[in-house]
C-alpha positions in Angstrom: 160.8 95.4 22.4 158.7 98.0 24.3 156.5 95.2 25.7 159.6 93.4 27.0 160.8 96.5 28.7 157.4 97.1 30.2 157.2 93.6 31.6 160.7 93.9 33.0 159.8 97.2 34.7 156.7 95.7 36.1 158.6 92.7 37.5 161.2 94.9 39.1 158.5 97.1 40.6 156.7 94.0 42.0 159.9 92.7 43.4 160.7 96.1 44.9 157.2 96.3 46.6 157.7 92.8 48.0 161.1 93.7 49.4 159.6 96.9 51.0 156.7 94.9 52.5 159.2 92.4 54.0 161.4 95.3 55.3 158.3 96.9 56.9 157.3 93.7 58.6 160.9 93.2 59.9 161.0 96.7 61.2 157.6 96.3 63.0 158.8 93.0 64.6 162.1 94.5 65.7 160.4 97.6 67.2 157.9 95.3 69.0 160.8 93.3 70.6 162.3 96.5 71.8 158.9 97.7 73.0 158.7 94.5 75.1 162.0 95.5 76.8 160.5 99.0 77.4 157.4 97.4 78.9 159.5 95.2 81.3 161.4 98.2 82.5 158.2 100.2 82.9 156.5 97.5 84.9 159.6 97.0 87.0 159.6 100.8 87.8 156.0 100.4 89.1 155.9 97.1 91.0 158.6 95.2 92.9 158.9 92.2 90.6 162.1 90.8 89.0 162.7 91.5 85.3 163.0 87.8 84.3 159.6 87.1 85.9 157.9 90.0 84.2 159.4 89.0 80.8 157.9 85.5 81.2 154.4 87.1 81.5 154.8 89.5 78.5 154.8 88.2 74.9 154.3 89.1 71.3 150.9 87.6 70.5 151.1 88.4 66.8 154.1 89.0 64.6 154.0 91.3 61.6 154.0 89.8 58.1 154.4 91.2 54.7 150.6 91.0 54.2 149.7 92.2 57.6 152.4 94.6 59.0 150.9 94.6 62.6 152.3 93.1 65.8 150.5 92.7 69.1 152.3 92.8 72.4 150.4 91.7 75.5 150.5 90.4 79.0 149.2 87.2 80.6 146.3 88.1 82.9 146.9 85.8 85.8 147.2 86.9 89.4 150.6 87.3 91.0 151.0 85.6 94.4 151.8 88.3 97.0 154.9 86.3 98.0 156.5 87.4 94.7 156.7 90.9 96.0 159.7 90.2 98.2 157.6 88.3 100.8 159.3 87.5 104.0 158.3 85.3 106.9 158.8 87.2 110.2 159.5 85.1 113.3 159.7 85.7 117.1 161.1 83.6 119.9 158.6 81.5 121.7 158.1 81.9 125.5 159.2 78.3 126.0 161.8 77.6 123.1 162.5 74.0 124.3 158.9 73.0 123.6 158.8 74.6 120.1 159.8 72.4 117.1 159.5 75.3 114.7 158.1 74.7 111.2 160.6 73.5 108.7 158.0 73.7 105.9 157.8 77.5 106.4 161.5 77.9 107.3 160.9 78.6 111.0 163.6 77.3 113.3 163.0 75.4 116.5 162.2 77.8 119.4 160.5 80.3 117.1 157.0 81.0 115.8 155.5 83.0 113.0 155.0 86.7 113.8 153.6 87.7 110.4 154.9 88.5 107.0 156.3 91.5 105.1 155.9 92.5 101.5 157.0 95.4 99.3 154.5 95.7 96.4 155.5 99.1 94.9 159.0 99.7 93.7 159.1 103.1 95.4 156.9 102.1 98.3 157.8 100.9 101.8 157.8 97.4 103.1 154.5 96.5 104.8 154.1 94.2 107.8 150.8 92.3 108.4 149.5 89.2 110.2 149.8 86.9 107.2 151.3 83.4 107.1 152.8 81.1 104.6 150.8 78.1 103.4 151.6 75.3 100.8 149.5 75.8 97.7 147.4 73.0 96.3 148.6 71.3 93.1 151.8 73.4 93.3 155.2 73.0 95.0 155.3 76.6 96.1 154.0 78.6 99.1 151.6 81.5 99.2 150.8 84.2 101.8 147.4 83.9 103.4 145.4 85.7 106.0 142.7 84.3 108.4 139.1 84.9 107.5 137.6 83.0 110.4 138.4 80.7 113.3 138.3 77.3 111.6 141.3 75.6 110.1 140.3 76.3 106.5 139.2 79.9 107.1 141.8 81.7 105.1 142.4 83.3 101.8 145.6 83.4 99.6 146.7 86.9 98.8 147.6 88.3 95.4 149.3 91.5 94.2 148.8 93.5 91.0 149.2 91.3 87.9 151.7 92.0 85.2 148.7 92.6 82.8 147.2 95.2 85.2 150.5 97.1 85.4 151.1 96.8 81.6 147.8 98.6 81.0 149.0 101.5 83.1 152.4 101.8 81.5 151.3 101.3 77.9 150.6 105.0 77.5 153.9 105.9 79.1 155.9 103.9 76.5 153.7 104.6 73.5 155.7 107.7 72.2 159.0 105.9 72.6 157.6 102.8 70.8 156.5 105.0 67.9 160.0 106.5 67.7 161.5 103.0 67.7 159.3 102.0 64.8 160.2 105.0 62.8 164.0 104.4 63.4 163.6 100.7 62.5 161.7 101.5 59.3 164.3 104.0 58.2 167.1 101.5 58.9 165.2 98.8 57.0 164.6 101.0 54.0 168.2 102.2 53.9 169.4 98.6 53.7 167.3 97.8 50.6 
């Protein structure tokens, strides 16, 4: 009789531990998803990128499980074309408009020519003008902003702005306390629902 009660108590205890482990993993995953949103908002507050684009560059690399209640949030470390930072082609009327066909590929109407480009990299910064130009990217259907590096046709370089991963590294500390608070709240909610 006592042995049966002991086995039943052990089984209940084991089941309870399993339920708690699962609740803990669920809480960590939920807090990580919310931390991803905090990261998107934090990055957007630093650099002039659209939230949906930022979200595509952030992801949960590891989800928490009952056996390993850890999740990893990270960012893709690829350069961001400078054009993504609200790049604009600036144009000016040519001296002889009737002779200028424009440049449909770059969105320049007949009678006009490129004057340069503008970008706004920092959210709270100003729009910057410089002597850049748009160029079709190889193996891609998009355009990039480039600057001349010499006098020959291919003497140019494509410009990039700060990557999402670079900005994520700077805002991680900013969101760490709020992420910890989210985790505690999610854990308490998960334990209350058991």
